[in-house]
KOLLO-863928 format. One record per atom (N, C-alpha, C): x, y, z; residue in one letter. Coordinates in steps of 0.1 Angstrom, whole numbers, padded with zeros to 4 digits, always signed. Layout:
REM KOLLO-863928
XYZa/...
END
This chain:
REM KOLLO-863928
+0075-0185-0121m/+0062-0180-0115m/+0052-0191-0114m/+0046-0193-0103y/+0037-0204-0101y/+0027-0201-0090y/+0016-0208-0090n/+0006-0207-0080n/+0007-0216-0068n/+0003-0212-0057e/+0004-0221-0045e/-0008-0218-0036e/-0012-0227-0028t/-0023-0225-0018t/-0017-0226-0004t/-0021-0217+0005y/-0017-0217+0019y/-0030-0218+0027y/-0029-0226+0038f/-0041-0228+0046f/-0038-0221+0059f/-0048-0211+0063l/-0048-0205+0075l/-0053-0214+0086l/-0062-0222+0083d/-0067-0233+0092d/-0073-0243+0082d/-0080-0253+0088e/-0085-0264+0079e/-0096-0260+0070e/-0102-0248+0073n/-0113-0243+0065n/-0110-0231+0056n/-0099-0225+0058t/-0096-0213+0051t/-0083-0214+0043t/-0084-0212+0030a/-0073-0213+0021a/-0070-0199+0014a/-0058-0196+0012l/-0054-0184+0005l/-0046-0188-0007l/-0050-0182-0019q/-0043-0185-0031q/-0032-0175-0032q/-0020-0180-0037a/-0009-0171-0038a/-0002-0173-0052a/+0005-0163-0056v/+0014-0164-0068v/+0028-0162-0062v/+0038-0170-0066q/+0051-0169-0060q/+0062-0172-0070q/+0074-0168-0067a/+0085-0171-0075a/+0098-0173-0067a/+0107-0181-0071g/+0119-0183-0064g/+0119-0197-0058g/+0130-0200-0051d/+0133-0213-0045d/+0126-0214-0031d/+0117-0222-0030t/+0110-0224-0017t/+0119-0228-0006t/+0131-0234-0009r/+0141-0238+0001r/+0149-0227+0006r/+0146-0215+0002s/+0154-0203+0006s/+0152-0201+0021s/+0162-0195+0028d/+0162-0192+0042d/+0153-0180+0045d/+0147-0173+0035s/+0139-0162+0037s/+0128-0161+0027s/+0118-0152+0030v/+0107-0150+0020v/+0103-0135+0021v/+0099-0129+0010v/+0093-0116+0009v/+0079-0117+0005v/+0070-0113+0014i/+0055-0113+0011i/+0051-0100+0005i/+0044-0100-0006v/+0040-0088-0013v/+0025-0086-0012v/+0021-0074-0008l/+0007-0071-0007l/+0002-0060-0016l/-0008-0062-0023h/-0012-0052-0033h/-0021-0041-0027h/-0025-0031-0036g/-0034-0020-0032g/-0048-0023-0034g/-0056-0012-0031l/-0071-0013-0032l/-0075-0015-0047l/-0085-0024-0049a/-0092-0026-0062a/-0083-0032-0073a/-0072-0038-0069v/-0064-0046-0078v/-0063-0060-0073v/-0052-0068-0077s/-0051-0081-0072s/-0036-0084-0071s/-0033-0096-0066k/-0019-0100-0065k/-0011-0100-0078k/-0018-0103-0089e/-0011-0103-0102e/-0005-0090-0106e/-0010-0079-0101v/-0005-0066-0105v/+0010-0064-0101v/+0015-0072-0092h/+0029-0071-0088h/+0038-0082-0093h/+0034-0088-0104i/+0042-0099-0110i/+0055-0093-0114i/+0055-0080-0119t/+0068-0074-0122t/+0078-0074-0110t/+0072-0069-0099e/+0081-0068-0087e/+0085-0082-0082e/+0076-0092-0083i/+0080-0106-0079i/+0091-0111-0088i/+0089-0108-0101t/+0099-0113-0110t/+0113-0106-0107t/+0112-0093-0104r/+0125-0086-0100r/+0131-0092-0088r/+0123-0095-0078l/+0128-0102-0066l/+0134-0115-0069l/+0128-0123-0078n/+0133-0136-0082n/+0146-0134-0089n/+0147-0124-0097s/+0160-0122-0105s/+0172-0119-0095s/+0168-0113-0083e/+0178-0110-0074e/+0181-0121-0064e/+0174-0132-0066g/+0177-0144-0058g/+0168-0146-0046g/+0157-0138-0045f/+0148-0139-0034f/+0136-0148-0037f/+0131-0154-0027f/+0118-0162-0028f/+0107-0152-0023f/+0097-0150-0031s/+0086-0141-0028s/+0073-0147-0031s/+0063-0142-0023v/+0049-0147-0024v/+0039-0135-0023v/+0029-0135-0032a/+0019-0124-0032a/+0005-0130-0030a/-0002-0124-0021f/-0016-0128-0018f/-0026-0118-0022f/-0038-0122-0024d/-0049-0113-0026d/-0055-0109-0013d/-0058-0096-0012a/-0064-0091+0000a/-0079-0096+0001a/-0085-0096+0013p/-0099-0100+0013p/-0107-0092+0003p/-0117-0098-0004h/-0126-0092-0013h/-0119-0088-0026h/-0107-0092-0029h/-0100-0088-0041h/-0095-0100-0049h/-0094-0098-0062g/-0088-0109-0070g/-0096-0122-0069g/-0089-0133-0065s/-0096-0146-0064s/-0106-0146-0053s/-0107-0135-0045r/-0116-0135-0033r/-0127-0124-0036r/-0129-0120-0048e/-0138-0109-0052e/-0152-0114-0048e/-0160-0105-0042d/-0173-0109-0037d/-0184-0098-0037d/-0180-0087-0045g/-0190-0075-0046g/-0187-0064-0036g/-0177-0067-0027w/-0173-0057-0017w/-0169-0044-0023w/-0161-0044-0033l/-0156-0032-0040l/-0167-0023-0045l/-0178-0030-0051e/-0189-0022-0056e/-0196-0015-0045e/-0198-0021-0033v/-0203-0014-0022v/-0195-0002-0017v/-0182-0005-0017l/-0172+0006-0013l/-0173+0018-0021l/-0175+0017-0034r/-0175+0028-0044r/-0187+0037-0042r/-0197+0032-0035k/-0210+0040-0034k/-0210+0048-0021k/-0199+0047-0013l/-0199+0053+0000l/-0192+0066+0000l/-0194+0075+0011d/-0186+0087+0011d/-0172+0084+0017d/-0163+0094+0017r/-0149+0092+0020r/-0147+0086+0034r/-0155+0091+0044r/-0153+0086+0058r/-0157+0071+0058r/-0168+0068+0052e/-0173+0054+0052e/-0163+0045+0045e/-0158+0050+0034q/-0148+0042+0027q/-0135+0039+0035q/-0131+0049+0043q/-0120+0047+0052q/-0123+0036+0062q/-0135+0037+0068q/-0138+0026+0078q/-0138+0012+0072q/-0144+0012+0059m/-0145-0001+0053m/-0132-0006+0049m/-0123+0003+0044m/-0109-0002+0040m/-0102-0007+0052m/-0103+0000+0063l/-0096-0005+0075l/-0101-0018+0080l/-0114-0022+0078s/-0118-0035+0081s/-0111-0045+0072s/-0109-0042+0060c/-0101-0051+0051c/-0087-0052+0055c/-0081-0041+0059v/-0067-0040+0063v/-0065-0049+0076v/-0073-0048+0086f/-0072-0055+0098f/-0074-0070+0096f/-0084-0074+0087q/-0086-0088+0084q/-0073-0093+0077q/-0068-0086+0067q/-0056-0091+0060q/-0044-0092+0070q/-0043-0082+0079a/-0032-0082+0088a/-0032-0095+0097a/-0044-0098+0101q/-0046-0111+0109q/-0042-0123+0101q/-0046-0123+0088e/-0043-0134+0080e/-0028-0135+0077e/-0021-0124+0074i/-0007-0124+0071i/+0001-0127+0083i/-0004-0123+0095s/+0003-0127+0107s/+0004-0142+0108s/-0007-0149+0105v/-0006-0164+0105v/+0004-0169+0094v/+0004-0163+0083i/+0014-0167+0072i/+0028-0164+0077i/+0030-0153+0084v/+0043-0150+0089v/+0048-0161+0099v/+0039-0165+0108k/+0042-0176+0117k/+0045-0189+0109k/+0038-0192+0099h/+0040-0204+0091h/+0054-0204+0086h/+0059-0193+0080f/+0072-0192+0074f/+0083-0192+0085f/+0080-0185+0096k/+0090-0185+0107k/+0091-0199+0113k/+0081-0207+0114d/+0081-0220+0119d/+0090-0229+0110d/+0091-0225+0097l/+0099-0232+0087l/+0114-0227+0088l/+0116-0218+0097g/+0130-0213+0099g/+0134-0202+0089g/+0124-0195+0083k/+0127-0184+0074k/+0127-0171+0080k/+0135-0162+0075k/+0133-0147+0078k/+0122-0142+0069k/+0114-0133+0074v/+0102-0128+0067v/+0103-0113+0066v/+0101-0109+0053c/+0098-0095+0051c/+0084-0093+0045c/+0077-0083+0050v/+0064-0080+0043v/+0065-0066+0037v/+0062-0065+0024t/+0061-0053+0017t/+0047-0051+0012t/+0042-0039+0013g/+0029-0037+0007g/+0028-0023+0001g/+0019-0022-0009i/+0018-0010-0017i/+0004-0004-0015i/+0003+0009-0011s/-0010+0016-0009s/-0018+0009+0002s/-0029+0003-0001m/-0037-0004+0010m/-0028-0015+0016m/-0020-0022+0007g/-0011-0032+0012g/-0001-0026+0022g/+0003-0013+0020a/+0012-0006+0030a/+0005-0004+0043a/-0008-0001+0043y/-0016+0000+0055y/-0016-0013+0063y/-0017-0024+0056t/-0017-0037+0062t/-0003-0040+0068t/+0007-0036+0060t/+0021-0038+0065t/+0023-0030+0078t/+0018-0017+0078f/+0019-0009+0091f/+0011-0016+0102f/-0001-0022+0099a/-0009-0028+0109a/-0002-0040+0115a/+0007-0047+0107l/+0014-0058+0112l/+0024-0054+0123l/+0028-0041+0124l/+0036-0037+0135l/+0030-0040+0149l/+0017-0042+0149r/+0011-0045+0162r/+0004-0059+0162r/+0009-0067+0152a/+0003-0081+0151a/+0010-0091+0161a/+0003-0102+0163e/+0009-0112+0172e/+0022-0118+0166e/+0022-0121+0153h/+0034-0126+0146h/+0039-0116+0136h/+0051-0110+0139r/+0055-0099+0131r/+0067-0104+0122r/+0068-0097+0110p/+0079-0100+0101p/+0092-0094+0107p/+0103-0098+0101d/+0116-0093+0105d/+0119-0080+0098d/+0113-0077+0087l/+0114-0064+0081l/+0100-0059+0075l/+0097-0047+0078f/+0085-0041+0073f/+0088-0031+0062f/+0082-0032+0050a/+0085-0023+0039a/+0072-0017+0033a/+0066-0007+0039p/+0054-0001+0033p/+0057+0009+0023p/+0051+0008+0011f/+0052+0018+0001f/+0039+0025-0001f/+0039+0039+0000l/+0027+0047-0002l/+0016+0044+0007l/+0019+0042+0020g/+0009+0040+0030g/+0010+0051+0041g/+0002+0050+0051n/+0001+0059+0062n/+0000+0052+0075n/+0009+0053+0084p/+0008+0047+0097p/-0003+0053+0106p/-0008+0065+0103d/-0019+0071+0110d/-0032+0067+0103d/-0040+0059+0110f/-0052+0054+0104f/-0064+0063+0105f/-0063+0074+0111r/-0074+0083+0113r/-0079+0089+0100r/-0092+0091+0099a/-0098+0097+0087a/-0093+0111+0084a/-0089+0118+0094g/-0083+0131+0092g/-0092+0141+0084g/-0087+0145+0072r/-0094+0155+0065r/-0107+0151+0059r/-0111+0138+0061y/-0123+0133+0055y/-0135+0135+0065y/-0132+0139+0078s/-0143+0139+0088s/-0139+0148+0099s/-0149+0154+0105t/-0147+0162+0118t/-0152+0154+0130t/-0157+0141+0127l/-0161+0133+0138l/-0149+0127+0146l/-0152+0123+0159s/-0141+0117+0167s/-0137+0104+0160s/-0124+0101+0161p/-0119+0089+0155p/-0125+0076+0161p/-0127+0066+0153s/-0132+0053+0157s/-0121+0045+0163s/-0124+0034+0170i/-0114+0025+0175i/-0104+0020+0165i/-0109+0016+0153p/-0099+0012+0143p/-0090+0023+0138p/-0096+0035+0138e/-0087+0046+0133e/-0076+0050+0144e/-0079+0046+0156m/-0069+0049+0167m/-0060+0036+0169m/-0061+0027+0160s/-0053+0014+0161s/-0041+0013+0153s/-0038+0024+0145g/-0026+0024+0137g/-0013+0026+0145g/-0002+0022+0140p/+0011+0023+0148p/+0014+0038+0151p/+0009+0048+0144a/+0012+0062+0148a/+0007+0065+0161a/-0004+0058+0165d/-0010+0060+0179d/-0004+0051+0189d/+0006+0043+0186h/+0012+0034+0195h/+0027+0033+0193h/+0033+0044+0194l/+0048+0045+0191l/+0056+0036+0201l/+0051+0034+0213d/+0058+0026+0222d/+0060+0011+0218d/+0052+0007+0208e/+0052-0007+0204e/+0061-0010+0192e/+0067+0000+0187i/+0074-0001+0174i/+0088-0005+0175i/+0096+0001+0183f/+0110-0002+0184f/+0113-0015+0190f/+0123-0023+0184p/+0133-0020+0174p/+0129-0025+0160p/+0117-0027+0157s/+0113-0033+0144s/+0121-0026+0132s/+0125-0034+0123s/+0132-0029+0111s/+0122-0024+0101s/+0123-0011+0097l/+0113-0004+0089l/+0120+0002+0077l/+0114+0000+0065f/+0118+0007+0053f/+0105+0013+0047f/+0105+0026+0046m/+0092+0033+0043m/+0094+0042+0030m/+0085+0042+0021v/+0085+0050+0009v/+0072+0058+0008v/+0073+0071+0005n/+0061+0079+0002n/+0064+0089-0009n/+0054+0095-0014a/+0055+0105-0025a/+0049+0118-0021a/+0056+0129-0022t/+0052+0142-0017t/+0039+0147-0024t/+0037+0145-0036k/+0025+0150-0044k/+0014+0140-0044k/+0014+0130-0035d/+0004+0120-0035d/-0009+0126-0028d/-0020+0126-0036h/-0032+0131-0031h/-0042+0121-0026h/-0037+0108-0027i/-0045+0097-0022i/-0041+0093-0008i/-0028+0092-0006v/-0022+0089+0007v/-0012+0100+0010v/-0016+0108+0020n/-0008+0120+0023n/+0005+0115+0030n/+0016+0120+0024a/+0029+0116+0029a/+0032+0121+0043a/+0025+0131+0047l/+0027+0138+0060l/+0027+0128+0072l/+0018+0118+0071g/+0016+0108+0082g/+0029+0100+0084g/+0035+0095+0073s/+0047+0087+0074s/+0059+0096+0077s/+0059+0109+0072r/+0070+0118+0075r/+0070+0121+0090r/+0059+0124+0096n/+0058+0127+0110n/+0062+0114+0119n/+0057+0103+0114f/+0060+0090+0121f/+0075+0088+0121f/+0082+0090+0110y/+0096+0088+0109y/+0103+0097+0118y/+0100+0110+0118e/+0106+0120+0127e/+0105+0116+0142e/+0094+0112+0146k/+0092+0108+0160k/+0100+0095+0163k/+0100+0086+0153l/+0107+0073+0156l/+0123+0076+0156l/+0127+0085+0149r/+0142+0088+0149r/+0147+0090+0163r/+0140+0096+0171r/+0144+0098+0185r/+0144+0085+0193r/+0134+0077+0190i/+0133+0064+0197i/+0144+0054+0192i/+0148+0056+0179y/+0157+0046+0173y/+0172+0050+0174y/+0175+0059+0183k/+0189+0064+0184k/+0199+0053+0186k/+0196+0043+0193t/+0205+0032+0195t/+0205+0022+0184t/+0196+0022+0175k/+0195+0013+0163k/+0191+0021+0151k/+0198+0031+0147p/+0194+0040+0136p/+0193+0033+0122p/+0201+0022+0121n/+0201+0015+0108n/+0188+0007+0106n/+0180+0005+0116n/+0168-0002+0115n/+0157+0006+0109n/+0159+0019+0107l/+0149+0029+0103l/+0153+0036+0091l/+0145+0035+0080e/+0148+0042+0067e/+0134+0048+0062e/+0135+0060+0057y/+0124+0067+0051y/+0128+0074+0039y/+0122+0072+0027f/+0125+0079+0015f/+0112+0085+0010f/+0112+0098+0007e/+0101+0105+0001e/+0105+0112-0012e/+0097+0109-0022y/+0100+0113-0036y/+0092+0125-0039y/+0099+0137-0040t/+0092+0150-0041t/+0085+0152-0054t/+0088+0146-0064n/+0082+0148-0077n/+0071+0138-0081n/+0069+0128-0072s/+0059+0117-0076s/+0046+0119-0069s/+0035+0114-0075e/+0022+0113-0070e/+0020+0098-0066e/+0007+0094-0063h/+0005+0081-0058h/+0009+0070-0069h/+0007+0073-0081l/+0013+0065-0092l/+0027+0071-0095l/+0037+0065-0088m/+0050+0072-0088m/+0056+0072-0102m/+0064+0082-0104l/+0072+0083-0117l/+0081+0070-0118l/+0082+0065-0130p/+0089+0052-0132p/+0103+0053-0126p/+0110+0064-0128e/+0124+0065-0123e/+0124+0065-0108e/+0114+0071-0101d/+0113+0071-0087d/+0109+0057-0082d/+0100+0050-0088w/+0096+0037-0084w/+0107+0027-0085w/+0115+0028-0096f/+0126+0019-0098f/+0137+0022-0088f/+0139+0034-0085d/+0149+0038-0075d/+0145+0033-0061d/+0132+0034-0057a/+0128+0029-0045a/+0129+0014-0043a/+0127+0007-0054w/+0128-0007-0054w/+0143-0011-0054w/+0152-0004-0060d/+0166-0006-0059d/+0170-0005-0044d/+0166+0005-0038r/+0169+0008-0024r/+0163-0004-0015r/+0151-0008-0018f/+0145-0019-0010f/+0153-0032-0012f/+0157-0035-0024v/+0165-0047-0027v/+0178-0047-0019v/+0184-0035-0019n/+0197-0033-0012n/+0195-0035+0003n/+0183-0030+0008r/+0180-0033+0022r/+0179-0047+0025r/+0172-0055+0016l/+0170-0069+0018l/+0184-0076+0019l/+0193-0072+0010k/+0206-0078+0010k/+0214-0074+0022k/+0213-0062+0027r/+0220-0058+0039r/+0216-0066+0051r/+0203-0069+0051e/+0197-0077+0062e/+0198-0092+0060e/+0205-0096+0049k/+0208-0110+0046k/+0196-0118+0044k/+0186-0113+0036f/+0175-0121+0032f/+0178-0130+0021f/
END
């Protein structure tokens, strides 16, 4: 495990924690959730390293090494305002990670992006990015960015920019999705509906689409469910020859 710096341009640097052989033909980018930092997934990075994968974790804007008081402002807002503010962070990070994806692809690497919670939203947002990974693996996210139950107002432009509103742009992207039925923070219904709609679109490439929903887990998944989901994810990486 070691630290590295990646430059988006000559003025913008992102700090990363990574593990594995940088000479690998592939990379797994790991994105964390709201109000934590890249270090929260050292266990997952270590697991990926033990399986022979090269992986890199970045801090989201305003988080970890990039903390700037944004989270304190967020906590004072109502749920609709928090949704809008979170989406601004999601879209900024998606733009940044799209540049990182291009960097690794220019080096000849296959790229997977996996994200948890808010990081899963970013992973979903990358389905519409300029530079897309070869495999998308959102855990505990929602491809429908609308505030839904938080508001009766008409959806904003960012809320209508999630992949659930743009199904025609998704196929044949490789997708591995995980949600929890009892999750009261991120409703699994969004991913469940997304998957059912995509199944019809993916008839010619059904192996590109996987969805697992754990019926006994909440947003903080049961350990046995979390480990099972990661076992399945590692197997998917191996099947796709990462």
